[in-house]
Each structure stands twice: as C-alpha cells, then as structure tokens.
C-alpha positions in Angstrom: -3.9 10.5 4.4 -2.7 7.2 2.8 0.9 8.5 2.7 0.8 9.5 6.4 -0.4 6.0 7.5 2.1 4.4 5.2 4.9 6.4 6.7 3.9 5.8 10.3 3.5 2.1 9.7 7.2 1.5 9.6 9.0 1.3 13.0 12.2 2.7 11.6 10.4 5.8 10.3 8.7 6.2 13.7 12.2 6.1 15.3 13.3 8.9 13.0 10.3 10.9 14.1 11.2 10.1 17.7 14.7 11.4 17.1 13.4 14.7 15.7 11.0 14.9 18.6 13.9 14.7 21.0 15.9 17.3 19.0 14.3 19.1 16.1 16.2 20.5 13.1 18.8 17.8 12.6 21.1 17.2 9.6 21.3 13.9 7.7 24.7 13.2 9.3 23.3 13.7 12.8 20.4 11.4 12.2 22.7 8.8 10.6 24.7 8.8 13.8 21.7 8.2 16.0 20.3 5.2 14.1 21.7 1.8 13.1 21.2 2.6 9.4 23.4 3.5 6.5 23.3 7.0 5.1 21.3 5.7 2.2 18.8 4.0 4.5 18.2 7.2 6.5 17.8 9.2 3.2 15.3 6.6 1.9 13.1 6.8 5.0 13.4 10.6 5.2 12.2 10.8 1.7 9.0 8.9 2.6 8.4 11.1 5.7 8.9 14.2 3.6 6.4 12.9 1.0 3.9 12.4 3.7 4.5 15.9 5.1 5.6 14.6 8.5 9.1 16.0 8.0 10.1 19.3 6.5 13.6 20.0 5.2 15.1 23.5 5.3 18.4 24.7 4.0 20.6 26.4 6.6 23.9 27.5 5.0 25.5 24.4 3.5 23.4 22.0 5.5 19.9 20.7 5.1 18.1 20.4 8.4 15.0 18.2 9.1 12.1 19.3 11.2 9.2 17.3 12.6 5.9 18.6 11.2 2.9 17.6 13.4 0.2 19.1 11.1 -0.6 15.9 9.2 -1.2 14.1 12.5 -3.5 16.9 13.6 -5.4 16.5 10.3 -5.9 12.7 11.1 -7.2 13.7 14.5 -9.6 16.3 13.1 -11.0 13.9 10.5 -11.5 10.8 12.7 -10.3 10.7 16.3 -12.0 13.8 17.6 -15.4 12.3 16.7 -14.9 9.3 19.0 -12.1 9.8 21.5 -11.2 13.4 22.1 -9.3 12.5 25.3 -7.0 10.4 23.2 -6.3 13.3 20.8 -3.5 14.7 22.8 -1.8 11.3 22.7 -2.1 11.0 18.9 -0.7 14.4 18.4 1.8 13.7 21.2 4.8 13.5 19.0 5.0 17.2 19.9 3.4 17.1 23.3 6.1 17.7 25.9 8.5 20.6 25.9 11.7 20.1 24.0 14.9 21.2 25.6 16.7 22.5 22.5 13.9 24.4 20.7 15.2 27.2 18.5 13.0 26.9 15.5 9.7 25.2 14.6 8.5 24.5 11.1 4.9 23.6 10.1 3.8 22.8 6.6 0.4 22.2 5.0 -1.2 22.0 1.5 -4.4 23.9 1.0 -6.6 23.8 -2.2 -6.9 27.5 -2.7 -5.2 30.5 -4.5 -2.3 32.5 -3.0 -4.6 35.6 -2.9 -7.3 33.8 -1.0 -4.8 32.3 1.4 -3.2 35.7 2.0 -6.7 37.2 2.7 -7.4 34.4 5.3 -4.1 35.2 7.1 -4.6 39.0 7.1 -8.4 39.5 7.3 -9.5 39.8 10.9 -12.9 38.2 10.6 -11.5 35.2 8.7 -8.7 34.8 11.2 -11.1 34.6 14.1 -12.7 31.5 12.5 -9.6 29.3 12.9 -7.4 31.1 15.3 -8.9 30.6 18.8 -11.4 33.3 18.1 -8.7 35.9 17.8 -8.7 38.6 15.1 -5.9 40.7 13.9 -5.6 44.4 12.9 -2.9 46.1 10.9 -2.4 48.2 7.8 0.0 45.4 6.5 2.8 47.6 5.3 6.5 46.9 6.1 7.4 48.2 9.5 3.8 48.6 10.6 2.5 47.2 13.9 -0.2 44.5 14.3 -2.3 43.5 17.2 -4.3 40.3 17.8 -7.3 40.8 20.1 -9.9 38.4 21.4 -13.3 40.2 20.8 -15.0 38.5 23.8 -13.0 39.8 26.8 -11.3 42.4 24.6 -7.8 41.1 25.6 -4.7 41.7 23.5 -3.4 38.2 22.8 -0.2 39.1 20.9 1.4 42.0 19.1 4.4 42.8 17.0 5.9 44.3 13.8 5.4 43.4 10.2 9.0 43.0 9.2 8.5 41.9 5.6 5.2 42.1 3.7 5.1 40.6 0.2 1.5 39.8 -0.7 0.5 37.1 -1.6 3.7 35.1 -1.0 5.5 36.1 2.2 4.9 37.7 5.6 7.5 38.0 8.3 6.4 39.2 11.8 8.0 39.7 15.2 5.8 38.0 17.7 5.3 38.9 21.4 2.8 36.7 23.2 0.7 38.4 25.9 -2.0 35.9 27.0 -0.2 34.7 30.2 2.6 35.7 32.5 4.5 32.5 31.4 4.6 33.5 27.7 5.2 37.2 28.4 8.5 36.2 30.1 9.6 34.5 26.8 10.0 37.9 25.1 9.9 38.3 21.3 10.2 35.6 18.7 9.5 35.6 14.9 6.9 34.1 12.7 7.3 33.7 8.9 4.4 32.7 6.5 5.5 31.4 3.1 3.0 30.7 0.4 4.0 28.8 -2.7 1.5 27.8 -5.5 1.5 24.1 -6.3 -0.9 23.2 -9.1 -4.4 24.2 -8.0 -3.2 24.4 -4.4 -0.8 26.2 -2.2 1.9 25.0 0.1 1.9 27.1 3.3 4.9 26.9 5.5 4.9 28.6 8.9 8.3 29.0 10.5 8.4 30.1 14.2 11.9 30.8 15.2 14.2 33.0 17.3 12.8 31.1 20.3 15.0 30.6 23.3 16.2 27.2 24.3 13.4 25.4 26.3 10.8 28.1 25.3 7.3 27.5 26.7 5.4 25.2 24.4 2.3 27.5 24.5 4.2 29.7 22.1 4.1 27.2 19.2 1.9 24.3 20.4 -1.3 25.8 18.8 0.0 25.9 15.2 -1.3 22.4 14.2 -4.8 23.3 15.3 -4.7 26.7 13.7 -3.4 25.5 10.3 -5.8 22.5 10.1 -8.6 25.0 10.9 -7.4 27.3 8.1 -7.3 24.5 5.6 -10.8 23.4 6.5 -12.2 26.9 6.3 -10.7 27.6 2.9 -11.6 24.2 1.3 -15.1 23.7 2.8 -16.2 27.0 4.3 -16.7 25.3 7.6 -15.1 25.6 11.0 -13.6 22.6 12.9 -14.9 21.3 16.2 -11.4 21.7 17.8 -10.2 24.5 20.2 -8.6 26.5 17.4 -12.0 27.0 15.7 -14.5 26.3 18.5 -13.5 29.4 20.4 -14.7 31.5 17.5 -18.2 30.3 17.8 -18.1 30.6 21.6 -16.9 34.2 21.4 -19.6 35.0 18.9 -22.4 33.4 21.0 
C-alpha cells in the first residue's frame, strides 16, 4: 500500500492517471505529447506508477501501451474506506467511474500470495467463484472449445456464457464473454476475457484482460473487475469474504 500512496501523492503522476482515464492504452509518445514533460520525465513517473500496480504496460506489436489499473485503489477502499464512508467509495475508485469513449481493451492486474494451482482452482471451481464474484458460480468441463455458463443460484438466472477458447492450466485461460444480466449488456454482443497467471516468488501475478469491446461499450461489462479481483485475493490469502458487493452477494444468495 505504501507504493500506491507514494505514487498518488505526486500531482504529475495523478495527471498521467487522468490522461489514461481519458484514453486508456496509450503509448509513451502519446503520453509525452499530452504533458509538459520530457520523454525521460514521463518514463520516470510511469515506472513509479507501474511499480505501484496503478499502470500496466502491454506490448502491442512494436509499441508498448499503458493501461490504468484500478485494482490497487479498490484494495485501499476495501481495507479502510468501506469501514467508515461507503458512500465515498465510488469517488475513491472513481478514476474509472464514468464511461470512456474509446474503450477497446481493459487490463487489470493483482498480486496474490498463493500457488498457480490454487488460483486456477479459484477461477474454475463454481463454489469458490461464488464467494467473490457477485454470488455467481460457473460450470464447464474446461476443455478447449467447450462452453461455460455462469448462473446465479438464487434466482437461477444465467448471468453470462461463452466458449473456452484456450485452456492451459494453471497458467492461461481465454474465454469469449457474452453478458446476459440486462438488456443493455446483451446489446453489447460478445467480447473476450483472458486470465494470465504468472508465479512470482511465493505469490502469483494475475492479469485479466477484457478486450474486443466496442468503442463506448457499457461500463457494466468491465466495471466489476476491481471488486471481483480484490475479493479473490482476500479469499485465497485469508479464507474470508469481503463486505463489498462482489462478495456480499454470495452470502445474501446463500441466506
């Protein structure tokens, strides 16, 4: 958490985050053109933001693109803010609150103290999934080309469905994603979700990439990822569920 607070304390770094909020997935050259800084200055501040997990860099051809990662801010909220001022939480996480006009790809990254096998189990096991994913479980035989279905056990409503495009346990899972929980998201059609697991010491880096989204896609499609991933981290590291919507709905559906 110290690295997050340090990164956010600098107004220039906050400006960089604002630029990525306005348009995600920018190159170093694009960011340099938007700020009154030298190329070296932008690189220096991006390095601090990446170290704090607030920015994730991804190679796209010959370019390296930078994405705003709201998960660390969500973790700050879950640890402190929600205990005292839940109505303010949306403001704290509000770096990603309003709909962006040029959304094509969203990248979320989190470090979890666990093994790749245990993390893979948490992603694919229906009962574990319910504990951090809005009460929604998932069923599939987890083979390449197979179908999956995410169902809320309370009302018995299918929340989403799709195909398992790539299945490489315990490192990589690529899925098509069709949201079904409202008419608004149904109109968005099919996008894609990629789960990448990389061991780092006694922990794992989990990167979730939600892409193939249309420009201006409804933010319900990707807005829940910070809550889901922070709930997943808490479940695997403590065995407990969070008092946030991503986890609370599990206990409500089980009551």
